[in-house]
Backbone as CSV, one residue per row, in Angstrom:
resi,resn,N_x,N_y,N_z,CA_x,CA_y,CA_z,C_x,C_y,C_z
1,MET,12.177,-8.535,-20.389,11.601,-8.049,-19.420,10.636,-7.010,-20.103
2,SER,9.730,-7.266,-19.303,8.035,-6.313,-19.670,8.423,-4.996,-19.004
3,PHE,7.513,-3.649,-19.639,7.464,-2.458,-18.970,7.355,-2.843,-17.788
4,ALA,6.103,-3.069,-17.232,5.620,-3.383,-15.807,6.442,-3.916,-14.854
5,THR,7.188,-5.000,-15.027,8.263,-5.777,-14.417,9.126,-4.725,-14.238
6,ARG,10.134,-3.920,-15.493,11.204,-2.769,-14.962,10.466,-1.964,-14.100
7,ALA,9.409,-1.473,-14.051,8.370,-0.490,-13.294,8.521,-0.989,-11.972
8,LEU,8.535,-1.696,-11.778,7.701,-2.374,-10.500,9.544,-2.636,-9.899
9,LEU,10.637,-3.485,-10.263,11.420,-3.703,-10.000,12.481,-2.192,-9.680
10,CYS,12.360,-1.023,-10.449,12.297,0.277,-10.363,11.678,0.754,-8.812
11,SER,10.635,0.537,-8.854,9.626,1.058,-8.026,10.164,0.577,-6.414
12,HIS,10.801,-0.724,-6.440,11.304,-1.303,-5.500,12.363,-1.013,-4.796
13,GLY,12.946,0.065,-5.484,14.876,0.369,-5.271,15.874,-0.437,-6.011
14,MET,15.340,-0.964,-6.887,16.466,-1.930,-7.227,17.223,-1.475,-8.011
15,LYS,17.343,-0.206,-7.907,18.632,1.042,-8.475,19.407,1.711,-7.420
16,SER,18.667,0.935,-6.384,19.411,1.451,-4.984,19.992,0.650,-3.835
17,ASP,20.843,0.353,-3.210,21.212,-0.569,-2.823,20.847,-0.899,-1.229
18,ARG,19.892,0.492,-0.998,19.031,0.301,0.316,17.684,0.414,0.053
19,PRO,16.924,-0.368,-0.256,15.695,-0.117,-0.790,14.765,-0.093,0.777
20,ASN,15.155,-0.337,1.556,14.246,-0.601,2.399,14.603,0.285,3.815
21,GLU,15.615,1.157,3.949,16.075,1.546,4.502,16.112,3.424,3.918
22,PRO,16.093,4.463,5.080,16.075,5.647,4.455,17.598,6.042,3.839
23,PRO,17.560,6.710,2.651,18.863,7.284,2.511,19.281,8.135,3.448
24,LEU,20.517,8.856,2.988,21.110,10.102,3.641,21.228,11.114,2.952
25,PRO,20.649,12.100,2.707,20.118,12.585,4.138,18.476,12.374,4.518
26,GLU,17.653,12.056,2.777,16.318,12.299,2.942,15.622,11.249,1.828
27,PRO,14.955,10.746,1.815,14.342,9.821,0.427,13.271,10.699,-0.642
28,LEU,13.455,10.832,-1.698,12.575,11.545,-2.586,10.974,11.192,-2.089
29,GLY,10.775,10.376,-1.821,9.316,9.811,-1.635,9.390,8.271,-0.828
30,TYR,8.122,7.882,-0.931,7.668,6.665,-0.497,6.998,5.857,-1.293
31,LEU,6.599,4.406,-1.194,5.843,3.783,-2.066,5.360,2.836,-1.089
32,LEU,3.693,3.330,-0.726,3.065,3.059,0.522,2.229,2.098,-0.026
33,THR,2.040,0.764,0.597,0.976,-0.129,-0.222,0.682,-0.948,1.302
34,TRP,-0.475,-1.044,1.165,-1.662,-1.440,2.263,-2.834,-2.299,1.747
35,ARG,-3.509,-3.312,2.389,-4.216,-4.371,1.935,-5.536,-3.973,2.953
36,THR,-6.774,-4.282,1.601,-7.938,-4.489,2.461,-7.667,-5.595,3.445
37,HIS,-8.734,-5.505,4.803,-8.936,-6.768,5.695,-8.766,-7.779,4.858
38,GLY,-7.973,-8.761,5.529,-8.533,-10.309,5.265,-8.252,-10.556,4.086
39,SER,-7.677,-9.704,2.695,-7.438,-10.041,1.396,-6.281,-11.150,1.313
40,TRP,-5.089,-11.111,2.051,-4.272,-11.479,2.025,-3.895,-12.042,3.285
41,LEU,-4.079,-12.964,3.786,-3.877,-13.672,5.219,-2.144,-14.829,4.758
42,PRO,-1.811,-14.390,6.465,-0.323,-15.155,6.642,-0.781,-16.439,6.216
43,GLY,0.053,-16.933,5.376,-0.083,-18.377,4.870,-0.570,-18.722,3.228
44,ASP,-0.914,-17.258,2.869,-1.734,-17.706,1.759,-1.133,-18.111,0.784
45,GLN,-1.969,-18.861,-0.258,-1.142,-19.804,-1.645,-0.522,-18.924,-2.397
46,ARG,-0.091,-17.662,-2.585,0.411,-16.720,-3.544,1.727,-16.583,-2.567
47,GLY,1.903,-16.899,-1.267,2.956,-16.598,-0.536,2.841,-15.325,0.568
48,TRP,3.276,-15.052,1.066,3.085,-14.113,2.127,4.467,-13.252,2.943
49,VAL,4.388,-12.395,3.553,5.540,-11.678,3.910,5.807,-11.423,5.226
50,ARG,6.551,-11.866,6.335,7.128,-11.920,7.444,7.898,-11.048,7.455
51,LYS,7.744,-9.575,8.303,8.568,-8.535,8.955,10.212,-8.935,9.142
52,ALA,9.548,-10.032,9.926,11.499,-10.285,10.182,12.356,-11.107,9.336
53,GLY,11.120,-12.174,8.873,11.814,-13.016,8.260,11.680,-13.094,6.375
54,GLY,10.946,-12.102,5.855,10.970,-12.006,4.583,9.943,-12.828,3.463
55,ASN,10.069,-12.865,2.482,8.880,-13.572,1.746,9.064,-15.278,2.634
56,GLN,7.842,-15.691,2.703,7.195,-16.922,3.192,6.577,-17.871,1.807
57,ALA,6.809,-19.085,2.219,6.038,-20.067,1.549,4.389,-20.004,1.568
58,PRO,3.681,-20.412,0.806,2.389,-21.213,1.295,2.195,-21.533,2.756
59,ASP,1.504,-21.856,3.124,1.383,-22.742,4.373,-0.128,-22.843,4.925
60,GLU,-0.594,-23.867,4.229,-2.150,-24.129,4.513,-2.761,-23.667,5.827
61,GLN,-2.439,-24.558,7.110,-2.248,-24.888,8.458,-2.395,-23.349,8.774
62,ARG,-1.335,-22.099,8.617,-1.338,-21.124,8.838,-2.112,-20.065,8.374
63,HIS,-2.497,-20.519,6.993,-3.850,-19.473,6.503,-5.042,-19.815,7.109
64,ARG,-5.089,-20.940,7.531,-6.708,-21.425,7.899,-7.139,-20.581,9.318
65,ALA,-5.709,-20.741,10.121,-5.983,-20.144,11.626,-5.817,-18.818,11.660
66,ALA,-5.269,-17.971,10.865,-5.431,-16.853,10.406,-6.886,-16.634,9.952
67,ALA,-7.773,-17.155,9.259,-8.867,-17.228,8.862,-9.944,-17.286,10.259
68,ARG,-9.577,-18.279,10.524,-10.187,-18.494,11.893,-10.174,-17.082,12.979
69,ALA,-8.842,-16.696,13.048,-8.697,-15.573,13.802,-9.275,-14.311,13.296
70,MET,-9.552,-13.984,12.305,-10.202,-12.714,11.841,-11.450,-12.331,12.513
71,ASN,-11.414,-10.808,12.810,-12.640,-10.174,13.668,-13.752,-9.696,12.645
72,ALA,-13.403,-9.599,11.836,-14.404,-9.099,10.336,-14.464,-9.988,9.259
73,GLU,-15.415,-9.813,8.507,-15.197,-10.438,6.866,-14.198,-9.564,6.009
74,GLU,-13.664,-10.420,5.327,-12.873,-9.985,4.402,-13.878,-8.636,3.461
75,VAL,-12.137,-8.005,3.124,-13.020,-6.689,2.463,-12.576,-6.414,0.931
76,ARG,-13.431,-6.268,0.085,-13.517,-5.941,-1.314,-14.113,-4.545,-2.063
77,LEU,-13.054,-3.955,-1.913,-13.877,-2.268,-2.329,-14.515,-2.825,-3.520
78,ASN,-15.666,-1.772,-3.710,-16.681,-1.469,-4.854,-15.885,-0.404,-5.565
79,SER,-16.355,0.123,-6.701,-15.705,1.189,-7.488,-16.247,2.303,-6.464
80,GLN,-17.099,2.457,-6.505,-17.491,3.716,-5.647,-16.686,3.768,-4.162
81,GLN,-16.051,2.948,-3.441,-15.469,2.780,-2.281,-14.291,3.353,-2.610
82,ARG,-13.458,2.763,-3.732,-12.385,3.083,-4.498,-12.134,4.660,-4.329
83,ILE,-12.961,5.228,-5.337,-13.368,6.449,-6.068,-12.745,7.301,-4.485
84,ILE,-13.880,6.875,-3.539,-14.281,7.429,-1.839,-12.593,7.590,-1.316
85,ALA,-11.723,6.293,-0.958,-10.912,6.215,-0.662,-9.702,6.828,-1.167
86,GLU,-9.577,6.824,-2.837,-8.440,7.362,-3.661,-8.595,9.064,-3.218
87,GLN,-10.095,9.610,-3.056,-9.940,10.863,-2.582,-9.667,11.518,-1.177
88,ALA,-9.849,10.441,-0.676,-9.684,10.944,0.911,-8.003,11.416,0.958
89,ILE,-7.656,10.038,0.347,-6.342,10.417,0.071,-5.273,11.357,-0.470
90,ARG,-5.968,12.100,-1.400,-5.579,13.184,-2.221,-5.909,14.285,-1.511
91,ASP,-7.237,14.249,-0.640,-7.554,15.606,0.380,-6.438,15.669,1.481
92,HIS,-6.002,14.364,1.826,-5.345,14.915,3.321,-3.893,14.861,2.607
93,CYS,-3.409,14.814,2.048,-2.055,15.211,1.221,-2.020,16.069,1.036
94,GLN,-3.371,16.965,0.564,-2.968,18.419,-0.116,-3.276,19.158,1.152
95,PHE,-4.135,18.325,2.412,-4.563,19.364,3.647,-3.127,19.421,4.467
96,ARG,-2.748,18.054,4.102,-0.821,18.236,4.934,0.188,18.755,4.301
97,ASN,-0.032,19.674,3.048,0.881,19.680,2.179,2.197,18.425,1.574
98,TRP,1.595,17.593,1.414,2.262,16.555,0.824,2.097,16.228,-0.533
99,GLN,3.420,16.179,-1.091,3.656,15.526,-2.517,2.813,14.395,-3.108
100,LEU,1.806,13.939,-3.333,1.222,12.878,-3.737,1.609,12.282,-5.048
101,PHE,2.193,11.616,-5.659,2.877,11.642,-6.955,1.767,10.582,-7.629
102,ALA,1.451,9.768,-6.839,0.214,8.748,-7.654,-0.586,8.151,-6.807
103,VAL,-1.737,7.896,-6.701,-2.047,7.360,-5.587,-3.640,5.984,-6.898
104,ASN,-3.611,4.501,-6.131,-4.202,4.052,-7.182,-4.810,2.854,-5.827
105,CYS,-6.270,3.000,-5.876,-6.994,2.191,-5.081,-7.477,1.162,-5.953
106,ARG,-7.045,-0.259,-5.734,-8.060,-1.421,-6.427,-9.041,-1.939,-5.397
107,SER,-9.825,-3.335,-5.292,-10.469,-3.212,-4.936,-9.804,-4.259,-3.437
108,ASN,-8.596,-4.325,-3.549,-8.167,-5.186,-2.584,-7.030,-4.691,-1.902
109,HIS,-6.059,-4.001,-2.190,-5.367,-2.986,-2.064,-5.145,-1.529,-2.610
110,VAL,-4.223,-0.955,-1.936,-3.733,0.857,-2.389,-2.361,0.772,-2.366
111,HIS,-2.121,1.691,-3.522,-0.795,2.360,-3.671,-0.891,3.802,-3.645
112,ALA,0.485,4.157,-2.677,0.237,5.457,-3.149,1.702,5.611,-3.164
113,VAL,2.451,7.059,-3.875,3.649,7.499,-3.867,3.735,9.142,-3.370
114,VAL,4.559,8.823,-2.070,4.393,10.819,-1.642,5.555,10.686,-1.130
115,SER,5.735,12.087,-1.053,6.609,12.767,-0.043,6.061,13.472,0.872
116,ALA,7.046,13.189,1.818,6.003,13.934,3.014,7.189,14.416,3.806
117,ASP,6.951,15.353,5.028,7.474,15.017,6.144,7.310,15.061,7.394
118,LEU,7.152,14.076,7.577,6.874,12.375,8.703,7.404,11.590,8.272
119,HIS,7.629,10.737,9.029,7.892,9.445,9.078,6.745,8.270,8.545
120,PRO,7.536,7.844,7.347,6.691,7.208,6.241,5.541,6.011,7.372
121,LYS,5.936,5.367,8.425,4.512,4.986,9.167,3.430,5.529,9.264
122,GLU,4.131,7.043,10.046,3.089,7.767,10.194,2.074,8.312,9.216
123,VAL,2.737,8.527,7.693,2.352,8.601,6.454,1.160,7.548,6.030
124,LEU,1.432,6.618,6.580,0.812,5.209,6.059,-0.121,5.308,7.292
125,ARG,-0.109,5.640,8.222,-1.246,5.388,9.246,-1.903,6.654,8.733
126,GLN,-1.863,7.834,8.906,-2.838,8.693,8.385,-3.773,8.547,6.979
127,LEU,-2.888,8.043,6.127,-3.725,7.745,4.734,-4.998,6.612,5.463
128,LYS,-4.713,5.888,5.602,-5.668,4.835,5.959,-6.512,5.143,7.119
129,ALA,-6.192,6.097,8.182,-7.300,6.759,8.831,-7.946,7.568,8.135
130,TRP,-7.556,8.519,7.514,-8.679,9.435,6.585,-9.298,8.313,5.520
131,ALA,-8.784,7.319,5.057,-9.418,6.869,4.011,-10.633,6.128,4.729
132,THR,-10.528,5.538,5.967,-11.600,4.992,6.966,-12.574,5.425,7.107
133,ARG,-11.972,6.868,7.734,-13.470,7.787,8.340,-13.970,8.422,6.907
134,ARG,-13.727,8.114,5.909,-14.619,8.544,4.330,-15.053,7.773,4.410
135,LEU,-14.549,6.523,4.513,-15.523,5.422,4.070,-16.668,5.389,4.777
136,ASN,-16.443,5.128,5.930,-17.302,4.870,7.072,-18.568,6.175,7.099
137,GLU,-18.274,7.578,6.859,-19.130,8.721,6.305,-19.857,7.714,5.473
138,ALA,-19.636,7.385,3.991,-20.326,7.015,2.955,-21.271,6.028,3.158
139,ASP,-20.551,5.073,3.858,-21.184,3.621,3.291,-21.341,3.383,4.930
140,SER,-21.979,2.067,5.233,-21.958,0.975,6.257,-20.333,1.049,7.124
141,PRO,-20.666,1.678,8.375,-19.562,1.877,9.023,-18.916,0.274,9.342
142,GLN,-17.897,0.141,8.817,-17.046,-1.065,9.555,-15.829,-0.776,10.650
143,ASP,-15.594,-1.953,11.095,-14.375,-1.975,12.475,-13.237,-2.088,11.325
144,ALA,-12.887,-2.705,10.608,-11.880,-2.534,9.412,-11.654,-2.932,8.214
145,TRP,-11.730,-2.109,7.664,-11.392,-1.714,6.355,-9.864,-2.279,5.632
146,TRP,-8.956,-2.009,6.747,-7.525,-2.353,5.736,-6.713,-3.689,7.029
147,ALA,-5.815,-4.164,6.677,-5.057,-4.763,7.483,-4.333,-3.974,8.172
148,GLU,-3.770,-4.713,9.265,-3.174,-3.811,10.342,-1.768,-3.218,9.520
149,LYS,-1.565,-3.628,8.799,0.172,-3.222,8.439,0.292,-3.039,7.124
150,GLY,1.180,-2.478,6.816,1.326,-1.937,5.080,2.934,-2.150,4.652
151,SER,3.698,-2.127,3.571,4.876,-2.181,3.270,5.172,-0.427,2.745
152,ILE,6.068,-0.308,3.108,6.889,0.711,2.882,8.479,0.368,2.043
153,ARG,8.264,1.100,1.180,9.305,1.158,0.337,9.980,2.722,0.069
154,TYR,11.515,2.816,0.126,12.020,4.428,0.627,12.449,4.215,-1.352
155,LEU,12.073,5.307,-1.443,12.508,5.690,-3.129,13.492,6.780,-2.754
156,ASN,15.074,6.070,-3.000,15.941,6.888,-2.897,16.472,7.809,-3.869
157,SER,16.064,7.410,-5.067,16.459,8.074,-6.435,15.552,8.476,-7.460
158,GLU,15.876,9.257,-8.158,15.176,9.534,-9.230,14.644,8.360,-10.023
159,ALA,15.310,7.472,-10.207,14.944,6.821,-11.158,14.092,6.111,-10.175
160,ALA,14.146,5.401,-8.908,13.146,5.109,-8.238,11.768,5.477,-8.145
161,LEU,11.971,6.704,-8.079,10.788,7.376,-7.834,9.581,7.544,-8.795
162,GLU,10.437,7.798,-9.851,9.539,7.183,-11.361,8.929,5.897,-11.297
163,GLY,9.706,5.095,-11.068,9.384,3.904,-11.320,8.066,3.615,-10.350
164,GLY,8.160,4.283,-9.397,7.510,3.754,-8.274,5.429,4.669,-8.938
165,ILE,6.234,5.927,-9.715,4.743,6.452,-9.997,4.479,5.334,-11.312
166,VAL,5.581,5.334,-12.154,4.977,4.590,-13.146,4.327,3.381,-12.852
167,TYR,4.982,2.663,-12.074,4.052,1.254,-11.253,2.437,1.566,-10.870
168,VAL,2.452,2.573,-10.013,1.105,2.729,-9.331,0.736,3.333,-10.313
169,ARG,1.256,4.141,-11.152,-0.312,4.932,-12.287,-0.509,3.517,-13.810
170,ASP,0.277,3.230,-14.292,0.217,2.211,-15.502,0.573,0.735,-15.437
171,ALA,0.653,0.561,-14.127,1.139,-1.045,-13.698,-0.031,-2.071,-13.208
172,GLN,-1.034,-1.051,-12.664,-2.156,-2.028,-11.882,-3.244,-2.608,-12.932
173,ASP,-3.882,-3.891,-12.444,-4.791,-4.505,-13.270,-6.072,-3.520,-12.663
174,ARG,-6.776,-2.861,-14.193,-7.745,-2.024,-14.409,-9.352,-2.587,-13.912
175,LYS,-9.174,-3.983,-13.556,-10.829,-4.272,-13.338,-11.452,-3.877,-12.226
């Protein structure tokens, strides 16, 4: 098993028997992931995730319907936009006094490992909102920079936290 695979498995709570639920009393951090608008639609050939149904197989008909329903073009961040989004996340975490362990903004998604005093859905919402504000200030404003939702993984152990950090910091394609 490769280093990147081990880091991914660890970051996704594989050391924990409850990776999608908060531990008692509270997690050490969260691995938050969100995609750019339109970059991974339901039915995608790579597979996709349905909240209540888990991993789903590719479905070309569903993918075409999702593409037709999009209200804006697919977003791919350029290198300058990635820097702006990352800095917005760093600044907001510092302002809120949240511990940002790692952040990595790619062309079509963002990963952040954060410890915060709020529910992770609210942390995710705020990070996306502040990255949007900064991108709109610096670039041509868009209605939608990000997909509607995102992924939240509870990092319930030291090993899971370290795995999440390593995954975000070292296991991403650097193109």
